[in-house]
Structure formats: structure tokens, C-alpha cells
Phi, psi and omega in degrees: 000126182223171175128191180232136173218155182237156176233129176254136181257112184294327181280347174229088186303335182266355182270129175226133177247127177248131179250130177243134176245103184237148176292149182271353177213161178290146179246096180233021183301315182296318180294319180293324177295317178296317177302313180297323178297315179298320178294316180301323180280355179080012178272072187293324179300312179294322180296317180294317177298315180298318179301312181297325181281322190248332189242356183302327179293340181259012184304332181278353175284124186307318182294318179295317179302314181294319178299318179294316179298318178297322178296317179300318178295316182297325180275356178081018179271070184292332178296309179297321178300318180294337180275349180297143178238097184282348185306310181293336182284309188263353174081003177207162183283130176244130177267127179262121179278134174266112181284153181306127179090342182289327184265011181266000000 
């Protein structure tokens, strides 16, 4: 049950109560599942496009950020991976190790 409703109090003409029914977390499960499906099939171009269209707003969510980073590694886009900045996402500095041969 969702929505907004108001209550007016006749005995207190200036009192208005507003009730909001909002979800407590973002609901992006279906979008993340579709993104994961595209990655599993190896359609990285479509997965990257889908991410930008459907999941970019959730980029600061740690799980979404990690899924995106893993896709970049899996597709071999080390340049884009190197440009990722996880600090605002995870709230602390993470050092990314460049493995031998990865930066060549």
C-alpha cells in the first residue's frame, strides 16, 4: 500500500497531518538482473548501454558499483576500470592494485 493521504482536524482548523508511505530502499532488482544476464552472455556492449540507461542513477550503491566494475574487468576495459572512483561510493579510500600485465 503506497501513497500520500492527509487528515484535516475540524476541531483544530490549522492542523493538517500528512502521511507518506515510501519504500525504505531502492528497487532495482529487475534492472540489475537484466544487466547481469547481458554480462553472463558476454554482450558487454549491450550491458554497458543498459547500465547507462537503467542503472546509472544507482552507481553510488556499493553492490551496483561492484557489479559495474566487475563487468569492466571482464570485458577488458581496464582504462574505464582505472577511472572509477569508489571513494564516494564506499565511503573510504580503496587502493586498487594494478596486477602485472594489467596496465600494459
